[in-house]
Structure formats: C-alpha cells, structure tokens
C-alpha positions as CSV (number, residue, x, y, z in Angstrom):
1,M,39.6,-3.2,16.6
2,F,37.3,-2.3,13.8
3,H,34.9,-0.5,16.2
4,S,37.7,1.5,17.8
5,H,38.8,2.6,14.3
6,I,35.3,3.9,13.6
7,R,35.2,5.7,16.9
8,T,38.5,7.3,16.2
9,V,37.4,8.5,12.7
10,A,34.1,9.8,14.2
11,A,35.9,11.7,16.9
12,A,38.4,13.2,14.5
13,S,35.5,14.2,12.1
14,A,33.7,15.9,15.0
15,L,36.8,17.7,16.0
16,I,37.5,19.0,12.5
17,L,33.9,20.2,12.1
18,S,33.9,22.0,15.5
19,V,37.3,23.7,14.6
20,G,35.8,24.8,11.3
21,V,32.8,26.3,12.9
22,F,34.9,28.3,15.4
23,A,37.2,29.4,12.7
24,M,34.2,30.8,10.7
25,G,32.7,32.6,13.7
26,S,29.4,32.0,15.3
27,R,27.5,32.4,12.0
28,P,28.3,32.4,8.4
29,K,29.1,35.7,6.8
30,G,26.6,37.1,4.4
31,D,24.7,40.2,3.4
32,D,22.7,41.1,6.6
33,E,20.4,43.5,4.7
34,A,19.4,40.7,2.3
35,V,18.8,38.3,5.2
36,N,16.6,41.0,6.9
37,S,14.6,41.6,3.8
38,R,13.9,37.8,3.5
39,I,12.7,37.5,7.0
40,A,10.8,40.9,7.2
41,P,7.1,40.7,8.0
42,V,4.7,40.5,5.1
43,A,2.7,43.5,6.2
44,R,2.9,46.3,8.7
45,V,0.0,47.9,10.5
46,E,-0.1,51.5,11.5
47,L,-2.9,52.8,13.6
48,A,-4.1,56.3,13.0
49,A,-7.4,58.0,13.5
50,P,-8.9,58.5,10.1
51,S,-10.3,61.9,9.3
52,A,-13.4,62.3,7.3
53,A,-12.9,62.7,3.5
54,G,-12.6,66.4,2.7
55,A,-13.2,67.5,6.3
56,V,-10.7,69.6,8.1
57,V,-9.9,68.8,11.7
58,G,-12.0,71.1,13.7
59,D,-14.8,71.4,11.1
60,R,-16.1,67.8,11.3
61,S,-19.8,67.3,12.2
62,G,-20.8,64.8,14.8
63,E,-22.1,62.5,12.2
64,Q,-18.8,62.6,10.3
65,L,-16.8,61.9,13.4
66,Y,-19.2,59.1,14.4
67,K,-18.8,57.5,10.9
68,T,-15.0,57.7,10.9
69,T,-14.2,56.9,14.5
70,C,-17.0,56.1,16.9
71,I,-18.8,53.6,14.6
72,T,-16.0,51.1,15.1
73,C,-17.2,50.2,18.6
74,H,-20.6,51.8,19.0
75,E,-22.2,50.1,15.9
76,A,-21.6,46.5,17.3
77,G,-21.3,47.3,21.0
78,V,-17.6,46.3,21.2
79,A,-16.3,46.0,24.8
80,N,-19.7,47.0,26.1
81,A,-19.8,50.3,24.3
82,P,-23.5,51.5,24.2
83,K,-24.8,50.7,20.7
84,F,-25.8,53.5,18.4
85,G,-29.5,54.2,18.9
86,D,-30.0,51.8,21.8
87,K,-32.2,53.9,24.1
88,A,-31.9,51.5,27.1
89,A,-28.1,51.4,26.9
90,W,-27.8,55.2,26.6
91,A,-30.4,56.1,29.3
92,P,-28.1,56.1,32.3
93,R,-25.4,57.9,30.2
94,L,-27.8,60.6,29.1
95,A,-28.5,61.3,32.8
96,L,-24.9,62.6,33.0
97,G,-25.6,65.3,30.5
98,L,-23.2,66.6,27.9
99,E,-20.7,67.7,30.5
100,G,-20.5,64.2,32.1
101,L,-20.4,62.4,28.8
102,M,-17.6,64.7,27.6
103,K,-15.5,64.0,30.7
104,S,-15.7,60.3,29.9
105,V,-14.9,60.8,26.2
106,I,-11.9,63.2,26.9
107,A,-10.4,61.0,29.6
108,G,-11.4,57.7,28.1
109,K,-13.6,55.1,29.8
110,N,-13.2,51.3,30.1
111,A,-11.9,50.1,26.7
112,M,-12.4,53.5,25.0
113,P,-9.1,55.4,24.8
114,P,-8.9,59.1,25.6
115,R,-10.6,61.3,23.0
116,A,-12.1,58.1,21.6
117,G,-8.7,57.5,20.0
118,S,-9.2,60.4,17.6
119,D,-7.5,63.6,16.7
120,A,-10.8,65.5,17.3
121,N,-10.9,68.7,19.2
122,D,-13.4,69.3,22.1
123,T,-16.0,70.9,19.8
124,E,-15.9,68.0,17.4
125,L,-16.1,65.5,20.2
126,A,-19.1,67.3,21.7
127,R,-20.8,67.2,18.3
128,A,-20.2,63.4,18.1
129,V,-21.5,62.9,21.6
130,V,-24.6,65.0,20.9
131,Y,-25.2,63.2,17.6
132,M,-25.0,59.7,19.2
133,A,-26.9,60.6,22.3
134,N,-29.7,62.3,20.4
135,K,-30.1,59.2,18.1
136,A,-30.7,57.3,21.3
137,G,-33.5,59.6,22.6
138,G,-31.4,62.4,24.1
139,K,-32.1,66.1,23.8
140,L,-28.6,67.5,24.0
141,T,-27.6,70.6,22.2
142,E,-24.2,71.3,20.7
143,P,-22.1,73.9,22.5
144,A,-21.1,77.0,20.6
145,A,-17.8,76.7,18.8
146,K,-14.9,78.2,20.7
C-alpha cells in the first residue's frame, strides 16, 4: 500500500510538471536579444585582401603586393607554393614565361585562389609575378602599364 501511494504521488507530480511545461510553451519566455548576445561568438573573422599602406590599388609595386598578399604562402611554401627565391622550385614555372605565369595567377592554381585572392589589377599582378620570378633567377620584364 505504501509503495502504490508513492507511485501515485510520483505519477501525479509528473503529470503536473508536464502540464506546466505545455502551458508555458516549448521554451521559457525571455529577451531573445539578450540570449543571443550571451551566446554570440567571442570574435568574428573577416577575410579581405590587405592593401599596401599608402598605396592606391593600381599603383602598387610587385614588392608591395608580394609583401601584403603573396608572402602569406610563398614565404613558407604553403600548399606547395614555390618558395620565394627558390630557384629549383621556380625553374619549371619560369619556362612558362610571364604570359603562362599570369594565366595561372589570374585563374588560380591548386590552392591559390584566382588573382591570388587579392584586389590587384592585371598590371599589379604582373609586377608581383616579375618580382617573385626574378628573385628566383628569372629575367622577366614588367609589361607597360595599360
């Protein structure tokens, strides 16, 4: 008898709790904006191609573009990018000439995104390609500005 009384009380308590939950809705009411601010990420990352300090897009030198964009991968050889100044790695690429290298840079190649992920125009990209290639033993010349 004692055990059946406990079962009855437990069943009644469960019923009361479940009715209370349904009466309140599926979640407690509150300030949604405050909840969102408490669970917001600690930081946000925005990816954008950096531009050289003081340089206007279109006027950057090959070295400036290299130091703000290309260096990210070409300094350490990330994702098999030919390292800056590595003559052996650049040799087969130099055989393509500036036109062939520019096709790869503009379209993107392997892990490198189109235009090397930069906001550079064709002239600036060519300057950067010439700068990097010549530091690896190439003898490319920059095209005339358009």
